[in-house]
N, C-alpha and C positions, 0 to 999 in steps of 0.2 A: 650488549650492544653498547659499543665503545663509543660510537662517534654521533654526534648530533644528527646529522644526515641520516644515518639509519634508523635512529629511533623516529626521525620524522616520515620516513618511507615506510616502517611499519605502521605509523599511526594513520597513515594515508590508508594503506592498505584493510586496515580495520574499519577506518569509518568508510572506501567503498562497499566491503560487505556489509557492513550494517545497512547502508543503502540501498542496496540490491535486495534485503531480506523484507525493508521497507516497502520497496517497489513490488514485491512478490505478493505481499498483502494487500497492495491496492488493486492489483490485476485482478486476484480473487473475488476482493469485494465489488470491481467493475463487472465481472462477469456474474458475478450474484443479479447485480442489478439489472443489468440487458436481460438475461434469461427470465426473471421475475416480469419484466416489462412485455417479453414476448408472450409470455404465459397466461398474462393479463388482458393481451388484447386478442391471442386466439382462442380464449374461452369464452369470450361473447362478440358474436357476429354483430357488427354494427350496419343497418341497413340505411338509417338516414343520414341523410345530406343537409348540412345548415350553411354550407358554403366554404370560399376556397380558406378563410381566413380562421374560420372558427374552429375550436377543440370539442372533439367527440368523447371527451377522457369525463368520465362520471365520476361521481363519489364511490360508487359500485366499484368502479375499475381501481380506483385509488385503495380501496378496499382491499379488493383481489390482491394486487400489486403487493400489497403490504404481507397479506398472508402467506404468500409466493417467497417472497424476499427472506421471512422469517422460518419458512420450512428449508429452504436453500441454505440459510446459514447455518440451521441445524444441521443438515446432514454436511456441512462441509467442516463442522466446529472443528474436529481432532486436528484438521489439516490448519485452520486458523490459530488455534491454541497451541499448537507447535512453533507455528511460525513468530506468533506473541512472543512466547517464553525464550524464544532462540535472541529476537529483536531485544529483551530485556538483558537476557546476559551479555550478547555485543555490545549495548551500551553502558554495562557496568563495566565491562572488561575495558572500553575505553576511558572510562572515567577513572578506573583504577591505574591505568597506564600513564595517563595525565599527570596523576599524583604521584606514583613512583619515580618517574622520569622528570616531575615538575616543568611539563610542557602545558602553558597556560594561553598560548597564541592561537589564533582563528585556522584552524586545520581546514577549514573550506576552502581558504586561499590556496594553501598547497594542492589540494584535490585540482582545483582549476588548472594551477600552473603545470601540474602532474599531465594533466587531459591535453593542453596544449603542447607540451614538449613531445606527447607521443604522437 
């Protein structure tokens, strides 16, 4: 890369890819939490009603939720591990790129400016 603008563009692309990977991991975690909650709710039928603002979530429900979440994480561990390793590689590549081309500026500002220009 010869120009500073080309270096900035590449760094922005690298940071966007890193952010996409981070978002993908967050989506998986959110899916796990929601599925574990649905499983805990459907596992125990609640016939008692305390009132409109009273929660019927008990410690047994919480325990069931935690067990379900752990099991779902275990089932999807290979996907989560692969994405985590990918994220670490991307962050390492960004750090190496910054060192190599001596770019110490805040690239988040470029990402925001680039999205505004699109």
